[in-house]
Structure formats: C-alpha cells, structure tokens
C-alpha positions as a printed Julia matrix, in Angstrom:
253×3 Matrix{Float64}:
 -57.47  51.18   0.53
 -57.33  48.49   3.2
 -56.32  49.45   6.74
 -53.02  47.55   6.48
 -52.13  49.36   3.24
 -53.0   52.72   4.78
 -50.9   51.95   7.85
 -47.89  51.0    5.75
 -48.19  54.27   3.85
 -48.52  56.19   7.12
 -45.36  54.48   8.37
 -43.51  55.32   5.13
 -44.53  58.99   5.41
 -43.56  59.12   9.07
 -40.07  57.8    8.36
 -39.64  60.07   5.36
 -40.81  63.28   7.02
 -39.81  62.53  10.62
 -43.33  63.28  11.87
 -46.97  63.11  10.74
 -50.1   64.76  12.13
 -53.56  63.27  12.43
 -55.5   66.04  10.66
 -53.33  66.01   7.54
 -53.42  62.23   7.29
 -57.2   62.18   7.64
 -57.53  64.71   4.82
 -55.05  62.92   2.57
 -56.68  59.51   2.99
 -60.28  60.74   3.07
 -61.04  59.1    6.42
 -61.96  60.38   9.87
 -59.37  61.49  12.39
 -60.57  58.69  14.66
 -59.67  56.16  11.95
 -56.17  57.66  11.72
 -55.81  57.54  15.51
 -56.67  53.83  15.4
 -54.07  53.35  12.67
 -51.44  55.14  14.76
 -52.33  53.05  17.79
 -51.92  49.85  15.76
 -48.54  51.02  14.46
 -47.41  51.99  17.95
 -48.36  48.54  19.25
 -46.29  46.99  16.45
 -43.3   48.94  17.72
 -42.7   50.98  14.56
 -43.73  54.47  15.67
 -44.48  56.45  18.82
 -47.65  58.49  19.34
 -47.11  62.14  20.25
 -49.59  64.97  20.71
 -51.48  65.42  17.45
 -49.55  62.82  15.5
 -46.63  60.39  15.58
 -42.87  60.07  15.04
 -40.84  56.99  13.95
 -39.19  55.03  16.75
 -35.76  55.39  15.18
 -35.94  59.13  15.85
 -36.1   58.23  19.55
 -33.23  55.78  19.45
 -35.89  53.3   20.56
 -35.47  49.59  19.85
 -38.7   47.58  19.57
 -38.79  44.32  21.5
 -38.43  41.06  19.58
 -42.08  40.11  20.03
 -43.21  43.44  18.56
 -40.9   43.1   15.56
 -41.96  39.51  14.97
 -45.6   40.59  14.63
 -45.07  42.9   11.63
 -44.27  42.19   7.96
 -44.87  38.5    8.64
 -45.59  37.4    5.07
 -42.52  39.23   3.79
 -40.31  37.71   6.48
 -41.51  34.22   5.62
 -40.72  34.75   1.93
 -37.28  36.11   2.79
 -36.53  33.14   5.05
 -37.52  30.63   2.37
 -35.39  32.44  -0.22
 -32.43  32.27   2.17
 -32.52  28.47   2.0
 -30.81  28.76  -1.39
 -27.75  30.12   0.43
 -27.38  27.13   2.75
 -24.33  24.9    2.19
 -24.99  21.28   1.25
 -23.31  20.42   4.54
 -20.96  22.26   6.85
 -21.6   25.12   9.26
 -23.69  28.25   9.54
 -24.18  30.98  12.11
 -27.67  32.4   12.55
 -27.96  35.8   14.18
 -30.73  36.6   16.67
 -33.68  38.36  15.01
 -37.28  38.05  13.89
 -36.54  37.27  10.22
 -33.65  34.95  11.0
 -36.02  33.24  13.43
 -38.24  32.4   10.46
 -35.22  30.82   8.75
 -34.72  28.55  11.75
 -38.31  27.35  11.37
 -37.83  26.28   7.73
 -34.35  24.72   7.87
 -34.44  21.44   5.9
 -34.17  18.07   7.62
 -32.25  16.37   4.79
 -28.75  17.76   5.39
 -26.26  17.64   8.23
 -25.3   21.07   9.5
 -23.55  22.62  12.45
 -25.59  25.66  13.48
 -24.18  28.36  15.75
 -26.62  30.79  17.38
 -26.57  33.59  19.94
 -30.25  33.27  20.85
 -31.54  30.89  23.56
 -35.02  30.65  21.94
 -33.51  29.71  18.57
 -31.17  27.19  20.22
 -34.16  25.56  21.9
 -35.97  25.13  18.59
 -32.9   23.79  16.8
 -31.69  21.41  19.53
 -34.52  18.94  18.88
 -33.44  18.41  15.25
 -31.46  15.17  14.87
 -29.68  16.36  11.7
 -28.24  19.46  13.36
 -25.34  19.99  15.72
 -26.16  23.14  17.67
 -23.64  25.42  19.34
 -24.99  28.1   21.65
 -22.85  31.18  22.19
 -22.96  32.11  25.87
 -22.86  35.54  27.42
 -25.21  38.18  28.73
 -28.76  37.86  27.38
 -30.32  41.16  26.31
 -33.95  41.13  27.42
 -35.17  43.23  24.5
 -33.78  41.01  21.73
 -33.0   37.76  23.6
 -29.53  37.82  22.05
 -26.36  36.84  23.9
 -23.63  39.49  23.8
 -20.29  40.53  25.33
 -17.04  38.59  25.67
 -18.42  35.14  26.5
 -20.42  35.21  23.29
 -17.68  36.74  21.14
 -14.59  34.75  22.16
 -15.62  31.44  20.52
 -16.2   33.22  17.21
 -12.51  34.19  17.09
 -11.67  30.47  16.82
 -14.39  29.5   14.33
 -14.64  29.61  10.54
 -18.18  28.98   9.29
 -19.46  28.67   5.74
 -22.31  31.17   5.9
 -23.53  33.77   8.4
 -27.23  34.64   8.21
 -27.54  38.11   9.68
 -30.34  40.33  10.97
 -30.18  44.13  11.0
 -32.17  47.07  12.33
 -30.97  49.51   9.7
 -29.45  49.31   6.24
 -28.35  52.16   4.01
 -25.79  52.93   1.33
 -24.33  55.69   3.5
 -24.15  53.97   6.89
 -24.07  50.28   5.98
 -25.66  47.91   8.49
 -26.56  49.33  11.89
 -28.23  48.41  15.16
 -29.13  50.46  18.28
 -26.95  48.56  20.76
 -23.11  48.62  20.59
 -22.85  45.21  22.29
 -25.03  43.6   19.63
 -23.1   45.41  16.93
 -19.88  43.89  18.25
 -21.13  40.31  18.1
 -22.69  40.84  14.68
 -19.32  42.07  13.4
 -17.63  39.03  14.93
 -20.11  36.7   13.2
 -19.38  38.27   9.83
 -15.61  38.05  10.38
 -15.96  34.37  11.28
 -17.81  33.5    8.07
 -16.74  32.88   4.49
 -19.96  34.42   3.18
 -22.57  36.6    4.86
 -26.26  36.87   3.97
 -28.46  39.62   5.39
 -32.18  38.94   5.83
 -34.22  42.13   6.13
 -37.61  43.41   5.08
 -37.73  46.64   3.1
 -38.86  48.81   6.05
 -35.34  48.56   7.53
 -33.68  49.91   4.39
 -32.93  53.61   4.41
 -32.76  53.74   8.21
 -29.64  53.93  10.35
 -28.98  53.47  14.06
 -26.27  54.19  16.59
 -23.82  51.34  16.03
 -22.52  50.17  12.65
 -21.49  46.53  12.42
 -20.69  46.14   8.71
 -20.32  47.96   5.44
 -22.39  46.79   2.49
 -19.15  45.66   0.87
 -18.75  43.1    3.69
 -21.99  41.37   2.69
 -22.32  38.7    0.0
 -26.11  38.7   -0.43
 -28.94  40.89   0.84
 -32.38  39.27   0.71
 -35.41  41.54   1.06
 -38.97  41.81  -0.23
 -40.47  43.41  -3.31
 -41.51  46.45  -1.31
 -37.99  47.74  -1.87
 -37.82  50.24  -4.74
 -35.88  48.88  -7.73
 -33.74  52.01  -7.92
 -32.7   51.73  -4.28
 -32.02  48.02  -4.77
 -29.62  48.93  -7.58
 -27.85  51.46  -5.34
 -27.4   48.83  -2.64
 -26.08  46.3   -5.15
 -23.59  48.86  -6.49
 -22.17  49.11  -2.96
 -21.32  45.41  -2.86
 -23.92  42.72  -2.17
 -26.12  40.8   -4.55
 -29.63  42.07  -3.82
 -32.49  39.56  -4.02
 -36.11  40.78  -3.82
 -38.78  38.15  -3.14
C-alpha cells in the first residue's frame, strides 16, 4: 500500500470511529509506529485531522475549519475531475454564481473562453482570476472577508443576491449528508450560501467524497434544494443512491 492510500484509509477510520491510536494503526497496516506518526503529521498538515496524545481525531470533531490553502492541497486530482465535469452544467450564455471554495476554485480555472457569461463571486481571489477574461462580465459581492476561507459574507454580500436571478449556482460545502443536508462551520457563510441558492434557477454542488457523511454547525440547504451533486468515484455507490433519493442527481467522476 502506498503512503497516500494508507493515509486516506487512516482518515476514513478516524472519521468513522471518532479517534484512532498509533499502536493499533501500526499493527493493522504492518508498519512501524514511526511510519504512522509521519502519516498523522501529513494528515494534520493537510488540515483533515488533529494529532492528540497517542493518536488523532478528525477536525470536524473539534468544530475546526481548515484554511483554504490547506483544503486546496488535498484531493487535488479528484477536485480537478469534479471541476471539469461541472462544465457540462454551464449555460450556453447567461449568468452563474460561483461560491468560494477549493473545488469551485478549480472550476474557475477551467471555464471556457468561447461563451459570454456573467459570473458572480464572493471571493476576491476568484474575482481576480476571472476579471482578466474578456468573455466574462464579473460581479464581485462585497462585504466582510473571512480570513480562513477568503469569502465575503454579511449584509453587503447578501443584499445584491436578493435582486438577482442567475441561471446556475456552483456551490461548495464542508459537509453533506442525507440527515443534515449541506452544512458549513460558519453561520455567516451559511447565510450567503443559502442566498446564492435562492437566487439561482438551478444549483450544482461540487464536493469530493471526503465531505460526504460529515455535518457541521450551520445548515445552508437541504439535498432537495440541489439540482446536481458532482463528486468523485471514492463515494460508495450505495451512499450515492441514498443521496440521489433525497433529491439531487448524483454524478461520480
């Protein structure tokens, strides 16, 4: 087993059990405890778990929200596939809103240059990338910028959405489950995400499979509010069917 595969399995076990210990992992994988400690250190640096004495716990158990840079460094191949699959949901012309996030940021990078679109964003970094594109009209939602996610939030960001009607909203999420719907740690971000979905005719969620099955403090949508959920093939087929039964078309790429 490669180190990356072992680390993904360690992360899965940590989220499933709520905690893992170094000795048990070393025995299960047939490696040294020092190897497991290195794995845990790598996962902690990626922002997905927190080291504790003798083992580790998942960050969602702490109510901890990894910074954007940390989230952008994990599941990169999956996020790129998801972003490319999301291109099929773009209108031929018209308007879209793109939520702040690491996977939605990949979508911004691959937007085609052969169609005229109005693109609304609540992320200064994404607005900077998009503003140089001659085929795009870019609207930046103002407001308070959260340092952890670089997303604009609060009234100045939300008020314009009350007067807009866009074709498609491309949404990011921290958590996704049949029971809790779509969730995020911060209530202010949840509020603007909800406003984006209300302002759109269709909503498309872009999320890798590690977010599915988790839930956080603030819910911003039910699965029935979502048109399409695009994820990767790491998502179990049975769970994909459960999600689809709750409302959205589920696409695994």
